[in-house]
C-alpha positions in Angstrom: -27.6 8.5 154.6 -29.4 5.5 156.1 -29.1 3.5 152.8 -25.4 4.3 152.6 -24.7 3.4 156.2 -26.6 0.2 155.9 -24.8 -0.7 152.7 -28.2 -1.3 151.1 -28.3 -3.1 147.7 -31.9 -2.0 146.9 -34.0 0.8 148.1 -37.8 0.9 147.6 -39.3 4.4 147.4 -43.1 4.3 147.3 -43.3 8.0 147.1 -43.1 10.9 144.6 -45.3 13.2 142.7 -46.0 15.0 139.5 -44.1 18.2 139.1 -43.9 20.6 136.2 -40.3 19.6 135.5 -40.5 15.8 135.4 -37.6 15.6 133.0 -35.3 13.5 135.2 -32.8 16.3 135.8 -33.9 17.5 139.2 -31.9 17.5 142.4 -33.5 14.2 143.7 -32.9 12.5 140.4 -29.2 13.6 140.4 -28.7 12.2 143.9 -30.3 8.9 142.9 -28.2 8.6 139.8 -25.0 9.4 141.7 -25.7 6.9 144.5 -26.7 4.3 142.0 -23.3 4.6 140.3 -21.1 5.2 143.3 -22.7 2.8 145.8 -24.0 0.2 143.4 -27.6 0.5 144.7 -30.8 0.2 142.8 -33.6 2.6 143.6 -37.1 1.1 142.8 -39.6 3.9 142.7 -43.3 4.1 142.2 -44.2 5.8 138.8 -47.0 7.8 140.3 -50.8 7.7 140.4 -51.5 10.7 138.1 -52.4 8.7 134.9 -53.6 7.9 132.4 -52.5 11.0 130.6 -49.1 11.2 128.8 -46.1 12.6 130.6 -47.6 12.1 134.1 -44.8 9.9 135.4 -43.7 11.3 138.7 -40.5 12.5 140.2 -38.1 11.0 141.4 -38.9 7.9 139.4 -37.8 9.8 136.3 -34.2 9.4 137.5 -32.3 7.7 134.6 -30.9 4.8 136.7 -34.0 4.2 138.8 -36.5 1.3 138.2 -39.7 3.2 137.7 -42.7 0.9 138.3 -46.2 1.3 137.0 -49.3 -0.5 138.3 -51.1 -3.4 136.6 -53.7 -6.0 137.6 -55.7 -8.8 136.1 -59.4 -9.7 136.6 -58.5 -13.0 138.1 -56.2 -11.4 140.6 -58.9 -8.9 141.7 -61.4 -11.6 142.1 -59.1 -13.6 144.4 -58.2 -10.5 146.5 -61.7 -9.1 146.8 -63.7 -12.3 146.7 -66.0 -10.5 144.3 -68.0 -12.8 142.0 -67.9 -11.9 138.3 -64.6 -10.0 138.4 -62.5 -13.1 137.6 -62.5 -16.9 138.2 -61.6 -18.9 141.3 -59.2 -21.0 139.2 -57.1 -17.9 138.3 -58.0 -18.2 134.6 -59.5 -15.3 132.8 -58.7 -12.1 130.9 -55.0 -11.1 130.9 -53.3 -8.2 132.6 -54.2 -4.6 132.2 -52.8 -1.3 133.4 -54.7 0.3 136.3 -56.3 3.6 135.1 -54.4 5.8 137.6 -50.9 4.5 136.8 -48.8 7.3 135.6 -47.7 7.2 131.9 -44.5 8.3 130.2 -42.5 9.6 128.6 -40.7 12.0 130.8 -40.7 15.7 129.8 -37.3 15.1 128.2 -38.6 12.0 126.3 -37.1 9.5 128.7 -38.4 5.9 128.8 -40.4 5.7 132.0 -42.0 3.8 133.5 -39.4 1.0 133.3 -41.9 -1.9 133.8 -45.1 -2.7 135.5 -46.1 -4.9 138.5 -49.2 -5.8 140.4 -50.7 -2.6 141.8 -53.3 -4.1 144.1 -51.1 -5.7 146.7 -51.6 -7.8 149.8 -50.4 -6.7 153.2 -49.0 -8.9 155.9 -51.0 -7.0 158.5 -53.2 -9.3 160.5 -56.8 -8.4 160.2 -59.8 -9.4 162.3 -61.6 -11.7 159.9 -63.6 -14.9 159.8 -61.7 -18.0 159.0 -61.0 -18.2 155.3 -62.1 -14.7 154.7 -58.9 -13.0 153.7 -57.5 -13.5 157.2 -54.2 -11.7 157.6 -54.5 -9.7 154.4 -55.5 -6.2 153.4 -55.7 -4.8 149.9 -54.5 -1.4 148.7 -54.2 0.2 145.3 -51.4 2.3 143.8 -48.0 2.3 142.2 -46.7 2.4 145.8 -47.9 -1.2 146.0 -46.3 -2.2 142.7 -42.8 -0.9 143.5 -42.2 -3.2 146.5 -43.0 -6.2 144.3 -40.3 -5.1 141.9 -37.9 -4.4 144.8 -38.4 -7.8 146.3 -37.9 -9.4 142.9 -34.6 -7.6 142.4 -33.5 -8.7 145.9 -34.3 -12.4 145.0 -32.4 -12.0 141.6 -29.4 -10.5 143.3 -29.4 -13.2 146.0 -29.6 -16.0 143.4 -26.7 -14.5 141.5 -24.6 -14.3 144.6 -25.3 -17.9 145.6 -24.4 -19.0 142.1 -21.1 -17.1 142.3 -20.3 -18.7 145.6 -20.9 -22.1 144.2 -19.2 -21.4 140.8 -16.4 -18.9 141.4 -14.8 -19.9 138.1 -17.7 -18.5 136.1 -19.2 -15.7 138.1 -22.3 -13.7 137.1 -22.4 -10.0 137.0 -24.1 -8.5 140.0 -23.9 -4.8 139.6 -27.1 -2.9 140.0 -27.3 -1.4 136.5 -26.9 -4.8 134.8 -29.5 -6.5 137.0 -31.8 -3.6 136.4 -31.5 -4.3 132.7 -32.2 -8.0 133.4 -35.5 -7.2 135.1 -36.5 -4.9 132.3 -35.5 -7.3 129.5 -37.2 -10.3 131.1 -40.5 -8.4 131.6 -43.5 -9.8 129.7 -45.3 -7.3 127.4 -49.1 -7.5 127.4 -51.8 -6.1 125.2 -49.3 -4.1 123.3 -49.7 -2.1 120.1 -46.4 -2.4 118.1 -44.9 -2.8 114.7 -41.9 -5.1 114.0 -39.7 -3.1 111.6 -38.0 -6.2 110.4 -41.0 -8.4 109.6 -43.6 -5.7 109.2 -45.8 -7.6 111.5 -48.2 -5.4 113.5 -49.7 -6.3 116.9 -52.9 -4.5 117.8 -53.3 -3.6 121.5 -54.1 -0.7 123.8 -50.7 -0.1 125.4 -47.2 0.9 124.4 -44.0 1.3 126.3 -45.3 4.7 127.5 -47.9 2.8 129.5 -46.4 -0.4 130.8 -42.6 0.1 130.2 -41.1 -3.1 128.9 -44.0 -5.2 130.3 -45.1 -7.1 133.4 -42.5 -8.0 135.9 -41.4 -11.6 135.3 -38.3 -12.9 137.1 -36.0 -14.9 134.8 -35.6 -18.6 135.6 
């Protein structure tokens, strides 16, 4: 009701859990799908922290029209956040992204493609901390897909805002701004990493440790 009354465009839901019927057809999922269609809202939901086993993606992120978000990280990012020598490099260079071990994996019990994509799962907080100057002042670090989902929700809000500003400046050639289309834009612009896949057209095989069941379509990457 709060989301409807506020005419929200995007709703972040850092909640959920693994239940025995994570097929995407529960009551919560039905409500999310209906509101998404009728109110043009996008629900960005944490995939869950029950991984890395298969079919551990949590409800209600299994809703067909939700954006289910898994948790990823990189060694360089962890080094910068924790200031822990040896985990990465101060320049930000180093090994690429990887899925955090606890991030829930797909598919749903009905074979649905979840998670939708992945985003940084060790996130910085704006809460002011008592810290020495230069020692992560104003930041705190948490782990979880609950940290990854807000990154995706904020990215969606930025994408929607950019599209609306473009439409205001160019009314003769407006961009589509419905939630389902922009959800697809986020998914299709995501960057796959360390993937194991086979191109059926070329026969080219890429060896990696992840598939769509782990990272969805890849790491969140806003289109420019």
